[in-house]
TORVOKE-572696 format. One line per field, with one value per residue (C-alpha): residue number from 1; x negated, y negated, z negated. Coordinates in steps of 0.02 Angstrom, whole numbers. Each point is the difference from the previous one (the first is absolute). Layout:
N
k <- [NUM; ...]
xx <- [X; ...]
yy <- [Y; ...]
zz <- [Z; ...]
***
This chain:
328
k <- [1; 2; 3; 4; 5; 6; 7; 8; 9; 10; 11; 12; 13; 14; 15; 16; 17; 18; 19; 20; 21; 22; 23; 24; 25; 26; 27; 28; 29; 30; 31; 32; 33; 34; 35; 36; 37; 38; 39; 40; 41; 42; 43; 44; 45; 46; 47; 48; 49; 50; 51; 52; 53; 54; 55; 56; 57; 58; 59; 60; 61; 62; 63; 64; 65; 66; 67; 68; 69; 70; 71; 72; 73; 74; 75; 76; 77; 78; 79; 80; 81; 82; 83; 84; 85; 86; 87; 88; 89; 90; 91; 92; 93; 94; 95; 96; 97; 98; 99; 100; 101; 102; 103; 104; 105; 106; 107; 108; 109; 110; 111; 112; 113; 114; 115; 116; 117; 118; 119; 120; 121; 122; 123; 124; 125; 126; 127; 128; 129; 130; 131; 132; 133; 134; 135; 136; 137; 138; 139; 140; 141; 142; 143; 144; 145; 146; 147; 148; 149; 150; 151; 152; 153; 154; 155; 156; 157; 158; 159; 160; 161; 162; 163; 164; 165; 166; 167; 168; 169; 170; 171; 172; 173; 174; 175; 176; 177; 178; 179; 180; 181; 182; 183; 184; 185; 186; 187; 188; 189; 190; 191; 192; 193; 194; 195; 196; 197; 198; 199; 200; 201; 202; 203; 204; 205; 206; 207; 208; 209; 210; 211; 212; 213; 214; 215; 216; 217; 218; 219; 220; 221; 222; 223; 224; 225; 226; 227; 228; 229; 230; 231; 232; 233; 234; 235; 236; 237; 238; 239; 240; 241; 242; 243; 244; 245; 246; 247; 248; 249; 250; 251; 252; 253; 254; 255; 256; 257; 258; 259; 260; 261; 262; 263; 264; 265; 266; 267; 268; 269; 270; 271; 272; 273; 274; 275; 276; 277; 278; 279; 280; 281; 282; 283; 284; 285; 286; 287; 288; 289; 290; 291; 292; 293; 294; 295; 296; 297; 298; 299; 300; 301; 302; 303; 304; 305; 306; 307; 308; 309; 310; 311; 312; 313; 314; 315; 316; 317; 318; 319; 320; 321; 322; 323; 324; 325; 326; 327; 328]
xx <- [0; -142; -84; 164; 26; -178; 28; 160; -91; -139; 19; -101; -51; -104; -117; -72; -168; -27; -191; -65; -179; 55; 118; -147; -94; 156; 15; -185; -119; 98; 144; -101; 91; 169; -55; -39; 176; 76; -97; 31; 185; 57; 54; -16; -66; 5; -81; 54; -73; 17; 138; -22; 146; 14; 97; 40; 106; 73; -109; -161; 40; 32; -169; -86; 71; -58; -176; -12; 67; -114; -152; 42; 5; -171; -69; 70; -105; -158; -11; -109; 114; -68; 92; -38; 89; 156; -6; -22; 143; 117; -49; 32; 166; 61; -10; 64; 81; 1; -190; -93; -145; -77; -17; -86; -109; -50; -65; -184; -106; -170; -90; -138; -172; 68; 131; 133; 144; 47; 185; 130; 101; 138; 114; -96; -167; 71; 58; -173; -99; 126; -21; -190; 17; 116; -58; -171; 23; 86; 19; 25; 63; 40; -65; -157; 7; 120; -130; -16; -190; -24; 119; -70; -175; 58; 76; -160; -115; 117; -2; -190; -12; 118; -109; 149; -112; -189; -14; 91; -20; 57; 7; 45; -10; -164; 40; 181; -9; -66; -157; -123; -140; -136; 57; -31; -172; -105; -26; 142; 37; 7; 114; 134; -13; 110; 143; -16; -17; 184; -18; -155; 90; 147; -119; -98; 163; 34; -173; -147; -133; -135; 115; 69; -176; -58; 147; -27; -185; 42; 129; 139; 86; -29; 51; -20; 65; 130; -116; -112; 137; -20; -59; 23; 110; 49; 33; 46; 15; 117; -10; 71; 12; 29; 57; 59; 99; -168; -45; 27; 107; -157; -76; 159; 8; -184; 23; 154; -85; -150; 102; -66; 53; 57; -3; 126; 8; 83; 15; 44; 36; 108; 72; 38; -187; -76; -164; -37; -32; 151; 49; -68; 138; -17; -31; 107; 149; -19; -18; 160; 90; -63; -33; 150; 96; -129; 73; -167; -58; 75; 25; 30; 51; -33; 81; -32; 94; -146; -133; -100; -98; 30; 189; -35; -66; 176; 68; -137; 38; 185; -38; -103; 134; 126; -119; -28; 188; 27; -132; 69]
yy <- [0; -120; 32; -29; -165; -53; 44; -104; -146; 10; -118; -45; -167; -38; -149; -62; -88; -76; -11; 176; -41; -74; 146; 121; -100; -10; 189; 23; 133; 162; -96; -23; -161; 82; 146; -125; -71; 175; 51; -159; -22; 179; -33; 101; -101; 51; -91; 1; -129; -169; 57; 56; 96; 0; 133; -7; -91; -169; -93; 86; -34; -184; -12; 102; -115; -154; 74; 46; -164; -105; 106; -23; -189; 11; 93; -134; -126; 104; 75; 159; 131; 145; 140; -85; -156; 104; 63; -178; -61; 132; -49; -185; 23; 132; -132; -144; 33; -185; -13; -60; 117; -121; -138; 124; 107; -142; -110; 20; -27; 44; 100; 103; 32; 169; -92; 60; -123; -21; -39; 20; 161; -30; -142; -24; -4; -134; -101; 24; -73; -140; -40; -1; -126; -111; 12; -32; 139; 164; 156; 166; 132; 180; 178; 54; 10; -145; -109; -129; -14; 45; -134; -129; 36; -11; -170; -54; 52; -80; -164; 7; 31; -147; -108; -36; 47; -1; 165; 155; 65; 178; 44; 154; 56; 95; 134; 50; 13; -174; -24; 84; -8; 42; 180; 33; 54; -104; -184; -126; 36; 187; -26; -102; 63; 156; -108; -124; 134; -7; -185; 31; 140; -112; -139; 115; 62; -176; -60; 85; 52; -123; -151; 48; 27; -169; -91; 94; -47; -182; -1; -47; 159; 50; 163; -11; 70; -107; -37; -99; -128; -82; -181; -23; -117; 71; -137; 29; 186; 145; 102; 175; 88; 186; 129; -146; 113; 42; -181; -52; -150; -105; 55; -40; -175; -24; 57; -106; -156; 22; -60; -163; -120; 71; 176; 140; 158; 169; 114; 183; 143; 146; -24; 187; 40; -98; 72; -126; 64; 20; -164; -106; -85; -5; -175; 42; 49; -159; -109; 77; -48; -178; -63; 65; -161; -113; -41; -16; 173; 145; 179; 135; 174; 160; 170; 178; -42; -116; 136; 1; 159; 185; 32; 113; -149; -73; 167; 13; -175; 43; 162; -93; -133; 138; 75; -169; -33; 165; -45; -174]
zz <- [0; -43; 168; 89; -93; 40; 182; 6; -79; 130; 148; 155; 72; 154; 18; 164; 17; 174; 6; 35; -52; -166; -22; 7; -131; -108; 1; -33; 63; 8; -80; -161; -46; 21; -109; -139; 13; 1; -155; -99; 42; 23; 180; 159; 148; 183; 146; 180; 117; -84; -118; -180; -79; -189; -94; -186; -127; 43; -127; 58; 183; -37; -85; 136; 134; -94; -17; 184; 65; -112; 44; 185; -26; -85; 151; 116; -97; 34; -175; -3; -79; -104; -94; -166; 62; 33; -179; -67; 111; -73; -177; 33; 89; -123; -136; 107; 168; 41; -18; 154; 36; 125; -130; -117; 114; 117; -141; 38; -155; 69; 134; -79; 76; 52; 104; -121; -18; -182; -20; -137; 9; -127; -52; -163; 93; 115; -152; -76; 145; 23; -185; 16; 142; -103; -181; -78; -130; 45; -105; 89; -121; 43; 22; 92; 188; 28; 86; -140; 6; 182; 66; -121; 64; 180; -38; -88; 143; 127; -100; -5; 188; 33; -116; -114; -147; -22; -92; -58; -177; -41; -184; -99; -181; 9; -127; -24; -189; -39; 108; -120; 128; -125; -14; 185; 64; 120; 33; 11; 184; -31; -149; 89; 180; -20; -63; 143; 135; 54; 38; 106; 91; 44; 54; 115; 74; 60; 50; 82; -124; 58; -4; -171; -68; 66; -80; -164; -1; 34; -140; 121; -55; -180; -85; -188; -163; -85; -147; 119; 34; -170; 3; 187; 103; 169; 128; 183; -37; 28; -160; -26; -167; 27; -131; -106; -116; -79; -36; -180; -44; -27; 166; 96; -74; 38; 181; 36; -68; 118; 148; 71; 139; 168; -69; -13; -102; 23; -151; 29; -117; -54; -173; -13; 7; -145; -64; -138; -176; -112; -79; 145; 99; 188; 66; 152; -108; -103; 156; 69; -161; -20; 178; 98; -37; 85; 170; 91; -55; 97; -60; 132; -59; 97; -23; 57; 163; 44; -11; 162; -24; 28; -16; -149; -101; -6; -62; -131; -68; -8; -94; -130; -18; -41; -128; -83; -2; -94; -128; -36]
***
């Protein structure tokens, strides 16, 4: 009886796409893009000539049609479509059918040295980069893999290349449990380097190694532990504080008051992953509580739906959220 009911609820709808070349790209190699839509929406898709037929529930077909038509419009604007983009498009439109993919995906943040175009992939990512353009201090709060640091770095490097700022400063709490550098072996560089490595990795993903090394040597780009920000005034700079949930209250205040003229700061962190010793309040949590009412400071919040990593990462975050909800 259930199968019969499901069969009765299943409908078909055919969509026509006039440009045969774009139609092939829309479908993907061996219909890879259509397979993504089938898997994510539980639809069956059939292709004949320039017509795609969708079979499934009314709601799923409506969403599938919206996805296909918006992706087709993206292709008409010369957007290079990949299977991951199809997945991101489904996520965006599942949450908001009226969202405009073109305004999100075509917002070019930066072109890396590897000729990779860095763009937002979710509504929250789009809000994030728009906020960085508009506000001098922006907080990006949410789980790992949501592009908080990566997009901020892309915006910073792009600002540097356009000569909007004279330097880029990337800071991070050097040791998660309070920056006790003395307990680590080696000289100062060897002590802090492992904790700054993710920032170097992101930087080298955007710039060729020689150019990045030259700018680092000249001090135009600086990667430093948060403790090294004390006593400085950062003018004409784009400053990023990463892993800010592990900054103490005192460190956060110190960092935010370093900002000088013609500078902007982006602070990123995940308040569910605080590694400070018991009894130490996270500076990011405190900043969220006391600064959210200041109109010229912007807070952007990410969720598991914004994760731009392996699809399993989103499922893992959701599983941990359920576990934490049971324990609370």
